[in-house]
C-alpha positions as CSV (number, residue, x, y, z in Angstrom):
1,M,-20.5,-15.4,-14.2
2,Q,-18.1,-12.2,-14.6
3,S,-18.0,-10.4,-11.1
4,A,-19.4,-7.3,-10.7
5,V,-16.5,-6.1,-9.1
6,R,-13.3,-5.3,-11.1
7,V,-9.6,-3.5,-10.1
8,F,-7.7,-1.7,-12.4
9,G,-4.2,-2.2,-11.6
10,R,-1.1,-4.4,-10.6
11,P,-0.9,-6.8,-7.1
12,S,2.7,-5.1,-7.1
13,S,1.6,-1.4,-6.4
14,S,1.0,-0.4,-3.1
15,N,-2.2,1.8,-4.0
16,T,-3.3,-1.2,-5.7
17,Q,-2.8,-3.5,-2.7
18,K,-5.0,-1.2,-0.3
19,V,-7.8,-2.3,-2.9
20,L,-7.3,-5.8,-2.9
21,W,-6.8,-5.9,1.0
22,G,-10.0,-4.1,1.8
23,L,-12.0,-5.9,-0.8
24,A,-10.4,-9.6,0.7
25,E,-11.9,-7.9,4.2
26,A,-15.0,-6.9,2.7
27,G,-15.4,-10.3,1.9
28,V,-15.7,-9.5,-2.2
29,K,-15.2,-11.5,-4.7
30,F,-13.7,-9.3,-7.8
31,E,-10.9,-9.9,-10.9
32,V,-8.7,-8.2,-11.6
33,T,-7.5,-6.2,-15.2
34,L,-3.4,-5.4,-14.9
35,A,-2.9,-2.1,-16.0
36,S,0.4,-0.3,-15.6
37,A,2.7,2.7,-17.5
38,R,5.9,1.1,-15.9
39,L,5.3,-2.7,-15.3
40,G,4.6,-5.5,-18.0
41,E,4.8,-9.5,-17.9
42,G,7.9,-11.6,-17.2
43,S,9.0,-8.6,-14.4
44,Q,8.9,-6.7,-11.6
45,L,11.6,-4.7,-12.7
46,L,10.6,-1.2,-14.5
47,V,10.3,-1.6,-18.0
48,S,12.7,1.0,-18.4
49,H,15.3,-1.7,-17.2
50,T,14.0,-4.4,-19.0
51,G,13.2,-2.9,-22.3
52,A,9.6,-5.2,-22.1
53,K,6.1,-3.6,-22.7
54,P,4.1,-2.0,-19.6
55,Y,0.5,-3.7,-19.3
56,G,-1.3,0.0,-20.3
57,V,-5.0,0.0,-20.8
58,V,-4.0,3.5,-18.8
59,D,-3.1,5.0,-22.0
60,T,-6.4,4.5,-23.6
61,D,-9.5,7.0,-24.0
62,E,-11.8,4.6,-22.5
63,Y,-9.5,4.5,-18.9
64,K,-9.2,8.0,-18.7
65,A,-13.2,8.8,-18.9
66,K,-13.2,6.6,-15.9
67,C,-9.7,8.4,-13.9
68,P,-8.8,11.7,-15.1
69,T,-4.8,10.9,-13.9
70,R,-4.3,7.5,-15.4
71,Q,-3.4,6.1,-12.4
72,V,-3.7,2.7,-10.4
73,P,-5.8,1.7,-8.7
74,L,-9.6,2.0,-10.4
75,L,-12.5,0.0,-8.9
76,Q,-15.2,-0.6,-11.2
77,H,-18.9,-1.9,-9.4
78,N,-21.3,-2.4,-11.7
79,D,-22.0,0.8,-13.6
80,R,-19.9,3.1,-11.0
81,T,-16.4,3.7,-11.2
82,V,-14.4,5.1,-8.1
83,W,-10.7,6.1,-8.1
84,E,-7.9,7.3,-6.0
85,S,-6.7,4.1,-3.4
86,H,-8.4,5.5,0.1
87,S,-11.6,6.9,-1.8
88,I,-11.8,3.4,-3.2
89,L,-11.7,2.0,0.6
90,R,-14.0,4.2,1.8
91,Y,-16.4,3.2,-0.7
92,I,-15.8,-0.5,0.0
93,A,-16.4,0.0,3.5
94,Q,-19.8,2.1,2.9
95,E,-21.0,0.1,0.4
96,M,-19.6,-3.7,1.3
97,K,-19.1,-3.4,4.7
98,P,-19.6,-1.1,7.2
99,E,-18.4,-2.7,9.9
100,L,-14.5,-1.0,8.1
101,H,-15.7,2.0,8.8
102,L,-16.9,1.2,12.6
103,D,-20.3,1.1,11.6
104,D,-21.7,4.7,11.2
105,T,-20.4,8.1,10.1
106,W,-18.8,9.2,13.2
107,G,-16.8,5.7,13.1
108,M,-15.6,6.8,9.6
109,A,-14.7,10.4,10.9
110,Q,-12.4,8.7,13.0
111,C,-10.9,6.2,10.6
112,S,-10.9,9.1,7.7
113,P,-7.6,11.1,9.9
114,W,-5.6,8.3,10.1
115,M,-5.9,7.7,6.6
116,D,-5.9,10.8,5.4
117,L,-2.1,10.9,7.6
118,A,-0.5,8.1,5.3
119,L,-1.3,10.5,2.6
120,A,-0.6,14.0,3.8
121,T,2.6,12.8,5.1
122,G,3.9,11.7,2.3
123,F,4.4,8.1,2.1
124,N,4.0,7.0,-1.6
125,M,6.4,9.6,-3.0
126,M,8.2,10.6,-0.4
127,C,9.9,7.2,0.5
128,N,7.7,4.2,-0.6
129,H,8.4,5.2,-4.5
130,H,12.2,5.6,-4.2
131,L,12.4,2.8,-2.0
132,V,10.7,0.1,-3.7
133,D,11.9,1.3,-6.7
134,Q,15.4,0.9,-6.1
135,M,14.8,-2.6,-3.8
136,A,12.2,-4.6,-6.5
137,R,12.2,-2.8,-9.1
138,T,15.3,-2.3,-10.4
139,P,18.6,-5.1,-10.5
140,P,21.0,-4.9,-7.8
141,E,24.2,-3.3,-9.7
142,A,21.9,-0.5,-11.1
143,R,20.7,0.6,-7.6
144,D,20.7,4.0,-6.1
145,Y,22.0,3.0,-2.2
146,K,22.0,6.6,-1.0
147,L,18.3,7.3,-2.5
148,A,17.5,3.6,-1.0
149,E,19.1,5.0,2.5
150,E,17.7,8.7,2.7
151,A,13.7,6.5,1.4
152,H,14.6,4.7,4.1
153,A,15.5,7.5,6.6
154,V,12.3,9.5,5.7
155,Y,10.1,6.0,6.5
156,S,11.9,5.8,10.0
157,Q,11.1,9.2,10.8
158,K,7.1,8.7,9.5
159,F,6.3,5.9,11.4
160,E,7.3,7.9,15.0
161,L,4.0,9.2,15.0
162,F,2.2,6.4,14.8
163,E,4.8,4.2,17.2
164,E,3.5,7.2,19.7
165,H,0.3,6.5,19.4
166,L,-0.4,3.0,19.6
167,A,2.6,2.8,22.5
168,S,0.1,5.1,24.3
169,S,-2.5,2.7,25.5
170,S,-1.5,-0.7,26.9
171,S,-4.8,-2.0,25.4
172,A,-5.1,-0.2,21.5
173,R,-4.3,-2.9,18.9
174,W,-5.6,-0.8,16.2
175,L,-5.4,2.5,15.2
176,A,-9.3,4.2,14.9
177,G,-11.2,4.7,17.7
178,D,-10.8,2.9,21.2
179,G,-8.2,0.8,19.3
180,A,-10.7,-2.4,19.7
181,R,-11.2,-3.1,16.2
182,F,-9.5,-3.4,12.6
183,S,-11.1,-0.7,10.2
184,V,-9.9,0.6,7.0
185,A,-7.4,3.6,8.8
186,D,-5.4,0.3,9.3
187,I,-4.8,-0.9,5.6
188,P,-2.7,2.1,4.6
189,I,-0.4,2.2,7.3
190,G,0.0,-1.8,7.1
191,T,0.5,-1.5,3.3
192,E,3.6,1.0,4.0
193,L,5.0,-1.2,6.9
194,S,4.5,-4.2,4.6
195,R,6.8,-2.4,1.6
196,W,9.4,-1.0,4.1
197,S,10.0,-4.1,5.9
198,C,10.5,-6.2,2.7
199,A,12.4,-4.0,0.7
200,M,14.7,-4.3,4.8
201,E,14.6,-7.9,4.0
202,R,15.5,-8.0,0.8
203,W,18.6,-5.0,1.2
204,G,19.7,-8.0,4.0
205,K,20.2,-10.7,2.0
206,D,21.9,-9.1,-1.1
207,H,24.3,-7.3,1.5
208,E,24.4,-11.2,2.3
209,A,25.2,-12.4,-1.0
210,G,27.5,-9.5,-1.7
211,V,25.8,-7.8,-4.2
212,A,24.6,-4.6,-1.8
213,P,26.2,-2.5,0.9
214,A,25.4,-3.0,4.8
215,L,21.8,-2.5,5.9
216,P,21.2,0.9,7.2
217,R,20.7,1.3,11.0
218,L,17.2,0.0,11.8
219,P,14.5,2.0,13.7
220,V,13.2,0.1,17.5
221,L,9.8,0.0,17.0
222,P,7.8,-2.4,19.6
223,G,4.4,-1.0,19.0
224,L,4.7,-1.1,15.2
225,R,6.3,-4.3,15.6
226,A,3.3,-6.1,17.5
227,Y,0.8,-4.0,15.1
228,F,2.2,-5.4,12.1
229,Q,2.7,-9.0,13.3
230,A,-1.1,-8.6,14.3
231,L,-2.1,-7.4,10.9
232,Q,0.3,-10.5,9.3
233,A,-2.4,-13.1,11.5
234,R,-5.4,-11.5,10.1
235,E,-6.6,-14.1,7.2
236,A,-6.9,-11.5,4.6
């Protein structure tokens, strides 16, 4: 039986990852249609490096009718379609598991600022995009490590506010409300922490293998370290 929930995107996309994570937290079964203009079958490298054909779908008129920007992810739930990852997360919480936005309108109002902040501060295009493109989607010999280091520096600066917030209370484990409960507020920054952490791990391993320069200086973020460990311990 076909699932009533379908996600258009690719699992290596941070914005798609947010949606897949939200659905997993909600306990919702779903199917994925691979869609992308930049990556395709058989490799996590950009098709501009591999010469392969991208997954496509986003370039069709049918997709544009559902998502005017032709971006991923897109959520299809029965006859409804929702685009933009944070809008999709709010929909998942409201429609499928209200506990994810702390149960009510006031809860959503406490979650939304942290979700909006992750967008407003430019994580995606100012650091995520460049760091991940260089460290995960470009062969080592073709990487622009200066660009990657600049992106890492922006990540480090943007993490400071979240670090300060988590450190301001000895009892708060999560971002929204009193910090006692996980919510959709934690998914965007959790995704960014994962991307940055994986990129730094890859950089370190490639340096040990002699194919990358030394890692840049890593920030000291004890609050975010504990927070990230708590996120990793979640079943979803």
